[in-house]
C-alpha positions in Angstrom: 176.6 87.2 -99.7 175.1 88.9 -102.8 172.5 90.7 -101.1 175.7 92.8 -99.9 175.4 94.0 -103.7 172.3 95.8 -103.0 171.9 98.4 -99.9 168.1 98.1 -100.2 165.9 95.0 -100.6 165.7 94.4 -104.1 162.1 94.3 -106.1 162.1 91.1 -108.7 159.5 90.1 -111.0 159.5 86.2 -112.0 157.5 85.9 -114.9 156.9 82.5 -116.4 153.9 80.1 -117.3 155.0 77.1 -115.3 154.2 77.2 -111.7 156.7 74.6 -110.6 159.4 76.7 -111.9 158.4 79.9 -110.6 158.4 78.4 -107.4 161.7 76.9 -107.8 163.4 79.9 -108.8 161.4 81.9 -105.8 163.1 79.6 -103.7 166.6 79.9 -105.2 166.4 83.7 -105.4 165.3 84.0 -101.7 168.7 82.0 -101.0 170.9 84.5 -102.7 168.9 87.4 -102.0 166.8 87.0 -98.7 165.9 90.6 -98.2 164.3 90.9 -101.6 160.7 91.4 -102.5 159.8 88.7 -105.4 156.7 88.8 -107.2 155.7 85.8 -109.3 153.5 86.1 -112.4 152.4 83.9 -115.2 151.1 85.9 -118.2 151.7 89.3 -120.0 149.1 90.9 -118.6 149.7 90.1 -115.0 153.4 91.2 -115.4 152.3 94.6 -117.2 149.6 95.3 -114.4 152.7 94.7 -111.9 154.6 97.1 -113.7 152.2 99.8 -112.5 152.3 99.1 -109.0 155.9 98.5 -108.3 159.5 99.4 -109.6 161.3 96.3 -110.2 165.0 96.3 -110.2 165.1 93.2 -112.5 162.4 91.1 -114.2 163.5 87.4 -115.2 161.0 86.6 -118.1 160.3 83.6 -120.0 160.0 84.3 -123.7 156.6 82.8 -124.1 154.0 83.9 -121.6 150.3 83.3 -121.4 148.4 85.9 -123.3 151.6 87.0 -124.8 155.3 87.2 -124.8 158.6 88.9 -123.4 159.0 91.2 -126.5 155.4 92.4 -126.1 156.0 93.0 -122.5 159.4 95.3 -123.1 157.2 97.2 -125.9 154.4 97.7 -123.5 156.4 98.3 -120.2 155.2 101.2 -118.1 157.8 103.9 -118.4 161.2 103.9 -120.1 163.1 101.2 -118.4 164.0 98.2 -120.4 167.3 97.1 -119.4 165.6 95.4 -116.3 164.8 92.5 -118.3 166.6 89.3 -118.1 165.4 86.5 -120.5 165.4 83.0 -119.2 163.8 80.7 -121.5 163.8 77.2 -123.3 164.0 78.9 -126.8 167.8 79.3 -128.3 166.6 80.7 -131.6 169.0 83.6 -132.9 166.1 85.8 -134.1 164.7 85.9 -130.6 167.9 86.8 -129.2 168.3 89.4 -131.7 164.6 90.5 -131.1 164.9 90.5 -127.4 168.3 92.8 -127.3 166.9 95.1 -129.7 163.7 95.5 -127.7 166.2 96.2 -124.4 166.6 93.3 -122.6 170.3 93.1 -121.1 170.3 89.5 -120.4 169.5 86.3 -122.3 170.3 82.6 -121.0 168.7 79.3 -121.3 166.8 77.3 -118.7 169.1 74.4 -119.4 172.0 76.8 -117.6 173.5 75.8 -114.2 172.4 77.8 -111.2 175.9 79.7 -111.1 175.3 81.1 -114.5 172.0 82.5 -113.6 173.7 83.9 -110.9 176.1 85.7 -112.5 173.8 86.8 -115.3 171.6 88.7 -112.4 174.8 90.3 -111.2 175.6 91.8 -114.6 172.1 92.9 -115.3 171.7 94.4 -112.1 175.0 96.2 -112.8 173.5 97.2 -116.3 176.1 95.0 -118.1 175.1 92.8 -120.9 175.1 88.8 -120.3 174.6 86.3 -123.0 174.5 82.6 -121.7 176.2 79.7 -123.0 174.6 78.4 -126.2 173.1 81.6 -127.0 174.2 83.5 -130.0 172.5 86.4 -132.0 173.9 85.3 -135.1 173.4 81.8 -137.2 177.4 82.1 -138.2 179.1 82.5 -134.7 182.1 81.2 -136.4 182.6 84.6 -138.1 182.7 86.0 -135.0 184.7 83.8 -133.0 183.2 81.5 -130.3 184.4 83.9 -127.0 182.0 85.7 -124.9 183.4 88.7 -125.8 182.4 88.5 -129.5 179.0 87.8 -128.7 179.0 90.7 -126.5 179.9 92.9 -129.1 177.6 91.6 -131.5 174.7 92.0 -128.9 175.7 95.8 -128.3 175.6 96.3 -132.1 172.2 95.0 -132.4 171.0 96.7 -129.8 171.9 100.1 -131.3 171.2 98.8 -134.9 174.7 99.8 -136.3 175.3 99.3 -139.8 178.6 97.3 -140.8 180.5 100.3 -141.5 179.5 102.0 -138.4 180.8 99.1 -136.3 184.1 99.3 -137.9 184.4 102.9 -137.1 183.3 102.5 -133.8 186.3 99.8 -133.4 188.4 102.5 -135.0 187.2 104.9 -132.1 187.6 102.5 -129.2 191.2 102.0 -130.6 192.0 106.0 -130.1 192.3 107.0 -133.5 191.6 110.6 -134.7 189.0 110.9 -137.9 191.6 111.5 -140.2 193.5 108.0 -139.0 190.1 106.2 -139.1 189.8 107.6 -142.7 193.0 106.5 -143.6 192.7 102.9 -142.1 189.2 102.3 -143.9 190.0 104.0 -147.0 187.0 106.5 -146.9 187.1 110.2 -146.6 187.5 112.3 -143.3 184.1 113.6 -144.0 182.8 110.3 -144.2 183.9 109.2 -140.9 182.5 112.5 -139.5 179.2 111.3 -140.7 179.5 107.9 -139.4 180.7 109.3 -135.8 177.6 111.3 -135.9 175.2 108.4 -136.6 176.8 106.5 -134.0 176.5 109.0 -131.4 172.8 109.7 -132.3 171.9 105.7 -132.3 173.5 105.1 -128.8 171.9 108.4 -127.5 175.0 110.2 -126.4 176.4 113.6 -127.4 180.3 113.2 -127.3 182.8 110.4 -127.9 183.6 110.1 -124.0 180.0 109.1 -123.2 180.1 106.7 -125.9 183.6 105.2 -124.8 182.0 104.9 -121.3 179.0 102.7 -122.8 181.3 100.7 -124.3 183.6 99.8 -121.3 180.3 99.3 -119.5 179.5 96.6 -122.0 182.7 95.0 -122.1 183.8 96.3 -125.5 187.2 97.7 -124.7 
């Protein structure tokens, strides 16, 4: 049973403007996590108010809410946690996907997804891992990345930390275990430039050494 994944009852907020959908999702979540406390809200104000009273483990949020949207919710969310947001929406727009991952959401999937995909998304987000549903991509040119989930996860990670194209290339070489000198030779840039890129990557990701950087990369299934 999925409840075994959590030693204590989960606090889950479902934020959606449609009452029938909220109730249906509430029933489904109780089937999966029967000991959980599930809070239903229909607009941005109610969601933010709930955030001042409870500390949710997960927020399943429609992109478009009454009185606001999920992006505003993440921007104004009490405290620093943003990686508890799972966007479950009717909108597959690539710009919204990009904006959501930049704002801090860990998951994004469509309401047309089958229940098992939602179940998987919840598991991933609870483990602080990225999940992008079928038909969701942060780019208008998925062919350039490849169609697989690995490529979409990689792009999601880079968007989240706003890495430049060159920083992405350097990160890939770091993950391959190359030294600064080897990276410089591979990318035809100076070793000093590699050092600058490495420092910028560490700063953007919010870590102070390469070991922590690689741990985050593994957590996001990039290696």
